[in-house]
C-alpha positions in Angstrom: 33.6 51.9 -41.7 34.6 48.4 -40.8 37.9 47.1 -42.2 37.5 44.4 -44.9 39.8 42.0 -43.1 37.8 42.3 -39.8 34.6 41.6 -41.7 36.1 38.6 -43.3 37.3 37.2 -39.9 33.8 37.8 -38.5 32.3 35.9 -41.4 34.7 33.0 -40.9 33.8 32.8 -37.2 30.1 32.7 -38.0 30.5 30.0 -40.6 32.7 27.9 -38.2 30.0 28.2 -35.6 27.1 27.2 -37.8 28.6 24.4 -39.8 29.0 21.9 -36.9 25.4 22.5 -35.8 23.9 21.2 -39.0 25.0 17.6 -38.8 24.1 17.3 -35.1 20.5 18.2 -35.8 20.2 15.2 -38.1 21.9 12.8 -35.8 19.9 10.2 -33.9 20.8 9.6 -30.2 19.6 7.8 -27.2 20.5 7.1 -23.6 20.6 4.1 -21.2 20.7 3.7 -17.4 23.7 1.4 -16.8 23.2 1.3 -13.0 19.7 -0.1 -13.6 21.1 -2.6 -16.1 23.8 -3.7 -13.7 21.3 -4.3 -11.0 19.5 -6.8 -13.2 22.7 -8.8 -14.0 23.4 -11.9 -11.8 27.2 -11.7 -12.3 27.1 -8.1 -11.0 25.2 -9.3 -7.9 27.9 -12.0 -7.3 30.6 -9.4 -7.7 29.0 -7.2 -5.1 28.7 -10.1 -2.7 32.4 -10.9 -3.0 33.4 -7.3 -2.5 31.3 -7.1 0.6 33.0 -10.1 2.0 36.5 -8.7 1.3 35.5 -5.3 2.8 34.2 -7.0 6.0 37.4 -9.0 6.3 39.6 -6.0 6.0 37.4 -3.9 8.3 37.7 -6.5 11.0 41.5 -6.5 10.7 41.5 -2.7 11.0 39.2 -2.9 14.1 41.6 -5.4 15.7 44.6 -3.1 15.1 42.6 -0.2 16.6 41.9 -2.3 19.6 45.5 -3.2 20.1 46.6 0.4 19.7 44.0 1.5 22.2 45.2 -1.1 24.7 48.8 -0.1 24.2 47.9 3.6 24.9 45.9 2.7 28.1 48.8 0.7 29.4 51.2 3.6 28.8 48.9 6.0 30.7 48.6 3.6 33.6 52.4 3.1 33.9 53.5 6.6 32.9 54.2 7.7 36.5 56.7 4.9 37.1 58.5 5.1 33.7 61.7 6.9 33.1 62.0 9.5 30.4 63.8 7.0 28.1 61.1 4.4 28.7 58.4 7.0 28.0 60.1 7.9 24.8 60.2 4.2 23.7 56.5 3.7 24.5 55.5 6.9 22.7 57.5 5.9 19.6 55.9 2.5 19.7 52.4 4.0 19.9 53.1 6.4 17.1 54.5 3.6 14.9 51.4 1.5 15.5 49.2 4.4 14.7 51.0 5.0 11.4 50.9 1.4 10.5 47.1 1.4 11.1 46.6 4.5 8.9 48.8 3.0 6.1 46.9 -0.3 6.2 43.5 1.5 6.1 44.6 3.6 3.1 46.0 0.6 1.4 42.8 -1.3 1.6 40.1 1.4 1.4 42.0 4.4 0.0 41.9 5.8 -3.5 43.1 3.1 -5.9 43.4 0.8 -2.9 42.8 -2.9 -2.8 39.0 -2.5 -2.6 39.0 -0.1 -5.6 41.1 -2.4 -7.7 39.1 -5.4 -6.8 35.9 -3.6 -7.7 37.2 -2.7 -11.1 38.4 -6.3 -11.6 35.1 -7.9 -10.6 32.8 -5.4 -12.3 34.7 -5.4 -15.6 33.0 -8.5 -17.1 29.5 -7.2 -16.5 30.5 -3.7 -17.8 32.0 -5.2 -21.0 28.8 -7.1 -21.7 26.8 -3.8 -21.3 29.2 -2.0 -23.7 28.8 -4.8 -26.3 25.0 -4.7 -25.9 24.9 -0.9 -26.2 27.0 -1.1 -29.4 24.7 -3.8 -30.8 21.6 -1.8 -30.1 23.1 1.4 -31.4 23.9 -0.2 -34.7 20.6 -1.9 -35.0 18.7 1.3 -34.2 21.0 3.4 -36.3 22.0 5.7 -33.4 24.9 8.0 -33.7 25.2 8.7 -30.0 24.4 6.8 -26.8 24.6 8.5 -23.4 24.7 7.0 -20.0 22.1 8.6 -17.8 23.8 7.3 -14.6 27.2 8.5 -15.6 29.0 11.8 -15.0 27.0 13.5 -17.7 24.2 15.6 -16.1 20.9 15.2 -17.9 18.2 17.6 -16.6 15.5 16.2 -18.8 15.3 13.3 -21.1 12.4 12.3 -23.4 11.4 8.6 -22.5 11.2 7.9 -26.2 15.0 8.1 -26.4 15.5 5.6 -23.5 17.0 2.4 -24.9 17.6 0.7 -21.5 15.1 -2.0 -22.2 16.6 -2.7 -25.6 20.0 -3.2 -24.0 18.4 -5.5 -21.4 16.8 -7.6 -24.2 20.2 -7.8 -26.0 21.6 -9.2 -22.7 18.8 -11.7 -22.4 17.3 -9.8 -19.4 14.3 -8.2 -21.0 11.1 -8.0 -19.1 7.7 -8.1 -20.7 6.2 -6.2 -17.8 8.9 -3.5 -17.8 7.0 -1.1 -20.1 3.6 -2.6 -19.7 0.8 -0.3 -18.4 -0.1 -0.8 -14.7 -3.3 -2.7 -13.7 -6.4 -0.7 -13.7 -8.3 -0.2 -10.5 -12.0 -0.8 -9.9 -14.2 1.6 -11.8 -16.4 3.6 -9.4 -19.6 4.9 -10.8 -22.4 7.0 -9.3 -25.9 5.9 -9.9 -27.9 8.7 -11.7 -30.9 10.2 -9.9 -34.3 9.1 -10.9 -35.8 11.4 -13.5 -39.2 12.9 -13.0 -42.2 11.1 -14.4 -40.2 7.9 -14.5 -41.8 4.5 -15.2 -41.6 3.7 -11.5 -45.2 3.8 -10.1 -45.7 6.9 -8.0 -46.5 6.6 -4.4 -49.7 7.9 -2.9 -49.4 11.6 -2.0 -49.6 12.6 1.6 -53.2 13.6 2.4 -52.0 16.4 4.7 -49.7 17.9 2.0 -50.9 20.7 -0.2 -50.6 19.5 -3.8 -50.1 23.1 -4.9 -47.0 23.4 -2.7 -43.7 23.1 -4.6 -41.3 20.6 -3.1 -37.9 19.1 -3.9 -39.7 16.3 -5.9 -40.8 18.6 -8.6 -43.1 21.5 -9.6 -46.7 21.6 -8.5 -49.3 19.8 -10.7 -52.0 22.3 -11.9 -54.5 19.6 -12.4 -54.0 18.3 -8.9 -54.5 21.8 -7.6 -57.8 22.2 -9.5 -59.0 18.8 -8.2 -58.1 19.7 -4.7 -59.9 23.0 -5.0 -63.0 21.3 -6.3 -63.0 18.8 -3.4 -62.7 21.7 -0.9 -65.6 23.5 -2.5 -67.8 20.4 -2.4 -67.0 19.8 1.3 -67.9 23.4 2.1 -71.2 23.3 0.3 -72.1 20.0 1.9 -71.3 21.4 5.3 -73.8 24.2 4.8 -76.6 21.7 4.2 -75.8 18.7 6.4 -73.9 20.3 9.2 -76.0 20.3 12.5 -74.1 23.5 13.4 -75.4 25.8 10.8 -77.4 29.0 10.7 -80.1 28.7 13.4 -83.7 28.5 11.9 -86.4 30.7 13.4 -88.6 28.9 16.0 -92.2 28.2 15.2 -94.5 31.2 15.7 -91.5 33.5 16.3 -92.6 35.8 13.5 -96.3 36.0 14.5 -97.7 38.9 16.3 -99.6 38.2 19.6 
C-alpha cells in the first residue's frame, strides 16, 4: 500500500503541472516576420548600404596586407641561398610578425564582436527599435498576450496564417500594402463547347444516298420510320423491274406451243 506522504507528493506534482496550462490555453498570441519587415524599411536599406561600404574598405585593406606579405615571402625565398643564418632569422621573424598583424586586423574588423559586428548593431538599432514599438502597439490594440518572431531563434514548424500580424506591424510603421494580402489576379476562364444534342434545332443535312438508314452510326440510333420507307422503296423498284425491265423472263415465241 502506497505511503500517504508519497501520494500527497504525487498529487502536488500533478497539480503543479496542470495549473500553469490552464491560463495558457486562454491566452491570445501571434507572430511576425521581422526580417520581412526590415526589408521594407528604407532606413534599414541605408544601413545595409553603409555596412557594405565599410566591409569593402576593410576587405581591400586586408587584401593589400596579404599582397605585401606574399611579396615579402617571395623575396625571402629568392634570397634565401645568399643569406646568413642570422639574416634568415630576421626575415622569418618579420614574415611571422606581418602574418600575425594581418590575422589580428582581420579578427578586429570581421571577427566576433569586431568592428563590423558593432557597426551593424549600431546602424540596425533604430530600425529594430521602431519594430519593437510597432509590435507593442499592435499587441495592445489586438489584446495579444504573446508575440513571437518567426525569423528569430525560435523554431516554428507550423504557424496558422490567421496568427500572422506582420502586416499589422507594417501598417503601424506606415509601410502597409493594400496588395499584400489581396487575392491574385484570376487567369482566363477556359470552357469547352458542349456537343450538339441529337434532334437539335439545327436543320439536318441530307443523308448519304449510299448509306443504309438502318445502320447505326456515331450520330445516333437508326430511325425505324426511315428503315420502313427505305424497304418500301426497294420493294417498289423490284416490282417495277419485273414489269418494265427488258431483261426479264423470256416470253415464248409465236407458234412455239402448236403442234406441227
